[in-house]
VMD Tcl script that draws the C-alpha trace (Angstrom):
set ca {
  {-7.76 8.38 -17.13}
  {-7.35 12.33 -16.85}
  {-8.10 11.90 -12.95}
  {-5.87 9.23 -12.64}
  {-2.77 10.94 -13.81}
  {-3.45 13.91 -11.62}
  {-4.07 11.28 -8.64}
  {-1.00 10.17 -9.22}
  {1.05 13.13 -9.77}
  {-0.25 14.65 -5.90}
  {0.41 11.13 -5.12}
  {4.16 11.98 -5.99}
  {4.29 15.44 -4.79}
  {3.08 14.25 -1.61}
  {6.08 11.74 -1.53}
  {8.94 13.84 -2.06}
  {8.02 16.55 0.32}
  {7.51 13.87 2.94}
  {11.17 12.32 1.70}
  {12.71 15.37 2.25}
  {10.73 16.16 5.70}
  {11.73 12.33 7.16}
  {14.70 12.81 6.25}
  {15.97 15.26 8.49}
  {14.05 12.99 11.45}
  {15.91 10.23 10.86}
  {19.31 12.02 10.72}
  {18.42 13.70 13.97}
  {20.43 10.74 16.56}
  {20.63 11.24 20.06}
  {24.39 11.11 21.11}
  {22.73 8.74 24.15}
  {21.61 6.50 21.57}
  {24.75 4.44 22.10}
  {27.65 3.54 25.12}
  {30.18 6.16 24.81}
  {32.26 3.73 27.50}
  {35.22 1.37 26.24}
  {34.77 -2.84 25.55}
  {37.26 -5.67 25.89}
  {36.54 -7.71 23.34}
  {35.68 -7.15 20.04}
  {32.80 -9.66 21.13}
  {31.37 -7.74 24.28}
  {30.68 -4.67 21.68}
  {29.65 -6.29 19.12}
  {27.78 -9.52 19.93}
  {28.35 -13.41 18.91}
  {26.99 -15.26 15.86}
  {24.00 -18.34 16.54}
  {26.38 -21.03 14.75}
  {23.39 -23.84 14.60}
  {20.78 -24.06 12.11}
  {17.14 -23.56 13.22}
  {15.81 -26.76 14.02}
  {19.28 -27.68 16.16}
  {18.95 -26.93 20.01}
  {21.21 -26.77 22.97}
  {23.82 -24.67 25.46}
  {26.40 -24.38 22.13}
  {23.28 -22.38 20.10}
  {23.11 -19.43 21.71}
  {23.32 -15.44 20.43}
  {24.09 -13.12 22.16}
  {23.67 -9.37 20.95}
  {26.56 -6.54 21.44}
  {26.57 -3.86 23.82}
  {26.38 -1.74 20.64}
  {24.15 -3.68 18.92}
  {21.72 -4.43 20.78}
  {18.61 -1.87 19.38}
  {18.28 -1.54 15.25}
  {18.92 0.77 13.74}
  {22.22 -1.13 14.99}
  {25.74 1.41 15.18}
  {29.02 -0.39 14.36}
  {31.68 -1.11 15.99}
  {35.85 0.55 15.90}
  {38.80 -0.41 17.60}
  {40.49 2.97 19.01}
  {43.77 3.36 19.31}
  {44.20 5.11 22.49}
  {43.02 2.26 25.16}
  {41.73 2.18 28.49}
  {42.82 0.15 31.39}
  {40.58 -0.73 33.94}
  {40.71 -3.18 37.22}
  {37.65 -6.09 36.85}
  {38.67 -7.17 40.78}
  {41.83 -7.60 40.64}
  {42.82 -8.01 36.99}
  {43.78 -5.41 34.80}
  {41.99 -5.15 31.57}
  {41.99 -3.38 28.38}
  {39.54 -2.12 26.71}
  {39.84 -0.96 23.53}
  {36.62 -1.31 21.20}
  {33.78 1.66 21.18}
  {30.81 1.62 19.43}
  {29.75 3.70 16.60}
  {26.02 5.47 16.56}
  {23.65 4.50 13.29}
  {23.70 6.83 10.22}
  {19.48 7.00 11.31}
  {17.13 6.25 13.98}
  {13.31 4.95 14.57}
  {11.55 7.43 17.21}
  {8.22 8.89 18.39}
  {8.51 11.74 15.65}
  {9.16 9.99 12.89}
  {6.42 6.99 13.65}
  {3.80 10.55 13.64}
  {5.48 10.92 10.61}
  {5.46 7.86 8.75}
  {1.32 7.25 10.63}
  {0.25 10.72 8.13}
  {2.01 9.69 5.04}
  {0.72 6.44 5.23}
  {-2.69 8.19 5.93}
  {-2.36 10.71 3.17}
  {-1.65 7.63 0.42}
  {-4.99 6.26 1.74}
  {-7.36 9.30 1.29}
  {-5.52 10.11 -1.91}
  {-6.22 6.57 -3.70}
  {-10.43 6.43 -1.35}
  {-10.19 10.08 -3.15}
  {-9.82 8.90 -6.59}
  {-11.53 6.07 -6.52}
  {-14.87 7.90 -4.71}
  {-15.49 10.14 -7.73}
  {-14.72 7.31 -9.95}
  {-17.41 5.33 -8.55}
  {-19.60 8.28 -7.91}
  {-18.91 8.95 -11.65}
  {-20.41 5.55 -12.83}
  {-22.98 5.86 -10.69}
  {-24.30 8.92 -12.76}
  {-23.57 7.59 -16.17}
  {-25.69 4.37 -15.22}
  {-28.40 5.64 -13.77}
  {-28.86 8.89 -16.44}
  {-30.98 8.82 -19.21}
  {-29.61 10.55 -21.64}
  {-25.82 9.64 -21.56}
  {-22.34 11.54 -22.25}
  {-25.10 14.89 -22.68}
  {-23.71 16.38 -19.34}
  {-20.60 16.01 -17.80}
  {-19.92 14.08 -15.23}
  {-16.50 14.10 -13.22}
  {-17.10 17.54 -12.63}
  {-19.85 16.85 -10.96}
  {-18.65 14.05 -9.01}
  {-15.58 15.72 -7.85}
  {-17.63 18.46 -6.51}
  {-20.17 16.66 -4.74}
  {-18.13 13.85 -3.08}
  {-16.07 16.98 -1.88}
  {-18.68 19.41 -0.45}
  {-20.48 16.00 1.43}
  {-18.24 12.90 1.17}
  {-14.99 14.14 2.00}
  {-15.14 12.27 6.18}
  {-16.17 9.90 4.69}
  {-12.73 9.29 2.78}
  {-10.42 10.73 5.67}
  {-12.20 7.99 7.84}
  {-11.95 4.75 5.73}
  {-8.49 6.17 4.57}
  {-7.71 6.01 8.09}
  {-8.67 2.54 8.50}
  {-6.41 1.86 5.90}
  {-3.90 3.27 7.35}
  {-4.03 2.25 10.92}
  {-4.18 -1.20 9.82}
  {-0.97 -0.56 7.61}
  {0.64 1.66 10.42}
  {0.22 -1.78 12.66}
  {2.02 -3.62 10.05}
  {5.02 -1.70 9.72}
  {5.25 -1.38 14.03}
  {5.30 -5.53 13.85}
  {8.51 -5.36 11.04}
  {10.19 -2.93 13.23}
  {10.03 -4.70 16.40}
  {10.97 -7.70 14.22}
  {14.12 -6.07 13.42}
  {14.72 -5.25 17.05}
  {14.28 -8.99 18.06}
  {17.16 -9.92 15.72}
  {18.89 -7.23 17.57}
  {18.09 -9.17 20.56}
  {19.00 -12.41 19.09}
  {15.79 -13.99 19.53}
  {14.88 -16.25 16.55}
  {11.55 -17.27 18.21}
  {10.19 -14.11 18.55}
  {11.33 -13.22 15.12}
  {9.24 -15.49 13.74}
  {5.93 -14.83 15.99}
  {6.30 -11.45 14.26}
  {6.49 -12.65 11.07}
  {3.44 -14.41 11.04}
  {1.67 -11.50 12.76}
  {2.54 -9.56 9.88}
  {1.29 -12.60 7.51}
  {-1.87 -12.07 9.65}
  {-2.06 -7.90 8.68}
  {-0.95 -7.93 5.53}
  {-3.89 -10.33 4.68}
  {-6.08 -8.00 7.18}
  {-5.25 -5.45 5.20}
  {-6.20 -6.72 1.80}
  {-9.65 -7.51 3.63}
  {-10.36 -4.11 4.68}
  {-9.41 -2.32 1.13}
  {-11.46 -5.14 -0.49}
  {-14.27 -3.61 1.82}
  {-13.55 -0.11 2.19}
  {-13.55 0.09 -1.87}
  {-17.04 -1.59 -1.82}
  {-17.76 1.30 0.37}
  {-17.24 4.21 -1.27}
  {-19.37 2.59 -3.59}
  {-22.21 2.50 -1.39}
  {-21.07 5.87 -0.29}
  {-21.60 7.06 -4.31}
  {-24.99 4.70 -4.82}
  {-26.80 5.75 -1.61}
  {-25.32 8.91 -0.29}
  {-24.69 7.41 3.18}
  {-21.50 8.07 5.71}
  {-19.02 5.70 5.31}
  {-20.23 3.29 8.24}
  {-23.77 2.37 6.95}
  {-22.11 1.97 3.07}
  {-19.52 0.05 4.54}
  {-22.30 -2.23 6.72}
  {-24.27 -2.50 3.48}
  {-21.31 -3.64 1.18}
  {-20.31 -6.41 3.46}
  {-24.31 -7.41 3.60}
  {-24.37 -7.27 -0.12}
  {-20.99 -8.64 -0.78}
  {-21.98 -11.38 1.71}
  {-25.59 -12.26 -0.07}
  {-24.13 -11.91 -4.03}
  {-20.55 -13.91 -3.05}
  {-20.88 -16.20 -6.10}
  {-21.43 -12.43 -8.76}
  {-18.51 -11.04 -7.16}
  {-16.06 -13.96 -6.77}
  {-17.32 -14.23 -11.10}
  {-17.22 -10.73 -11.38}
  {-13.03 -11.14 -9.30}
  {-11.65 -13.90 -11.51}
  {-13.13 -12.84 -14.40}
  {-11.14 -9.27 -14.07}
  {-8.42 -10.97 -13.10}
  {-8.14 -12.13 -16.14}
  {-9.28 -9.17 -17.94}
  {-7.09 -7.05 -16.12}
  {-3.81 -8.77 -17.03}
  {-4.85 -9.64 -20.27}
  {-5.58 -6.09 -20.42}
  {-1.75 -5.17 -19.16}
  {-0.17 -8.18 -21.26}
  {-1.88 -5.92 -24.64}
  {-0.96 -2.10 -23.68}
  {2.19 -2.50 -22.69}
  {3.13 -5.12 -25.28}
  {1.31 -2.76 -27.71}
  {2.89 0.10 -26.88}
  {6.68 -1.41 -27.18}
  {6.10 -2.73 -31.05}
  {4.32 0.86 -31.79}
  {7.45 2.07 -30.26}
  {9.81 -0.15 -32.17}
  {9.05 0.66 -35.41}
  {8.99 4.43 -34.54}
  {12.85 3.80 -33.47}
  {13.51 1.93 -36.38}
  {11.41 4.25 -38.94}
  {13.19 7.90 -37.77}
  {16.36 6.43 -36.29}
  {17.76 3.54 -37.75}
  {21.97 3.94 -37.28}
  {20.35 4.11 -33.04}
  {20.08 1.07 -31.20}
  {16.26 0.44 -30.31}
  {17.12 -1.52 -26.99}
  {16.48 2.11 -24.66}
  {14.13 3.74 -26.46}
  {11.85 0.20 -26.44}
  {12.37 -0.10 -22.45}
  {10.68 3.10 -22.13}
  {7.99 2.42 -23.79}
  {7.97 -0.82 -22.31}
  {7.73 1.50 -18.48}
  {5.31 4.26 -20.29}
  {2.97 1.53 -21.47}
  {2.70 -0.28 -17.84}
  {1.57 3.13 -16.55}
  {-1.08 3.90 -18.80}
  {-1.85 -0.41 -18.67}
  {-2.32 0.53 -14.85}
  {-4.54 3.50 -14.76}
  {-6.20 2.66 -16.90}
  {-7.32 -1.04 -16.31}
  {-7.37 0.25 -12.70}
  {-10.32 2.75 -14.60}
  {-12.27 -0.30 -15.60}
  {-12.07 -2.47 -12.90}
  {-13.22 0.04 -10.67}
  {-15.96 0.65 -13.10}
  {-16.65 -2.78 -13.67}
  {-17.25 -3.47 -10.09}
  {-19.76 0.10 -9.51}
  {-21.55 -1.47 -13.08}
  {-22.20 -4.29 -10.48}
  {-23.51 -3.04 -7.31}
  {-25.37 -0.31 -9.83}
  {-27.38 -4.00 -11.18}
  {-27.59 -5.40 -7.35}
  {-29.68 -2.16 -6.79}
  {-31.92 -2.00 -10.31}
  {-32.41 -6.09 -9.17}
  {-33.63 -5.44 -5.64}
  {-35.51 -2.45 -6.49}
  {-37.57 -3.82 -9.61}
  {-38.46 -0.60 -11.15}
  {-40.91 -0.63 -13.90}
  {-39.13 1.46 -16.18}
  {-35.27 0.58 -17.06}
  {-34.75 2.48 -20.09}
  {-31.83 4.59 -17.86}
  {-30.18 1.02 -17.80}
  {-27.28 1.30 -20.47}
  {-28.04 0.02 -23.87}
  {-25.04 -2.96 -24.05}
  {-26.90 -4.59 -19.91}
  {-30.46 -3.61 -21.23}
  {-31.63 -6.32 -22.70}
  {-29.59 -8.44 -19.82}
  {-31.81 -6.35 -17.12}
  {-34.77 -6.76 -18.64}
  {-34.25 -10.93 -18.97}
  {-33.13 -11.07 -15.30}
  {-35.45 -8.06 -12.82}
  {-38.66 -8.53 -12.63}
  {-41.07 -5.77 -13.66}
  {-42.57 -4.47 -10.14}
  {-46.68 -5.12 -10.92}
}
mol new
graphics top color blue
foreach p $ca { graphics top sphere $p radius 0.5 }
foreach p [lrange $ca 0 end-1] q [lrange $ca 1 end] { graphics top cylinder $p $q radius 0.2 }
display resetview
């Protein structure tokens, strides 16, 4: 739990520092971003809206982007009191509408900063996963349980030998996330261009990328467990984890289903228990105070604690499963190192080598 708390604090501090730097980058709107000329009508400057439903077609179902709103982030339109007159052919046209720049824009500098933000967040999460997995592996295969501190040993080993693997795995996750956010950016550009077909296409692409991101995260988590088990680098560990999942998909599926149920029960019980204890404490110490706000604070704190605890618990269960599969494949003659709660199961289901 202490590891997860340190991880959360580091993530919060990094996020606040990044937001401070990103706010400066976002606010740098160049003068050339929006047109500086005058326009005759509001529709020419702002654009038109499609009056039809998505299934309707026809010449009247057309929306045109305005000169001021043809790209995202869009600015606004305002009417200048000092209009100008321009000749268009033989007709004199009065032009009063002008463009106002947006309060922020997204450029290449912000894109680079945002990718670093995603990579750092993924790295912090991955580092916590591999440290917990390594600690569980040490505990699982140790003959004398609880005799030596394993967390410091886990941290020292990961930082010394496997930091590059963690960085590479988190880079892949950050890259997929960055591409998904780029699709969101292009979707907003398509909305500014009034292109409804492209908006739907980009939404579908984002959905596929979201599913792919979930698969990558699941594979990465199991790859980190294999790194902790075998000491391999990321790519061989990921390959081994993929085939391990494929060959034992029923076991992994059963653990995933049971884990989801236990996680939800844990969330509810810890959060509700914290709120209940907080309610009685408030009523016992301050009877004249309304318990609503204090109980809401207790609910929030209980939810955070439950998230931290159940995340560590779930990762420990997944690591224990892979440790068991390793023992099952190796078929050792001596299983005294197996935790007492699992030894009976291992002795019953893992045949010994002759």
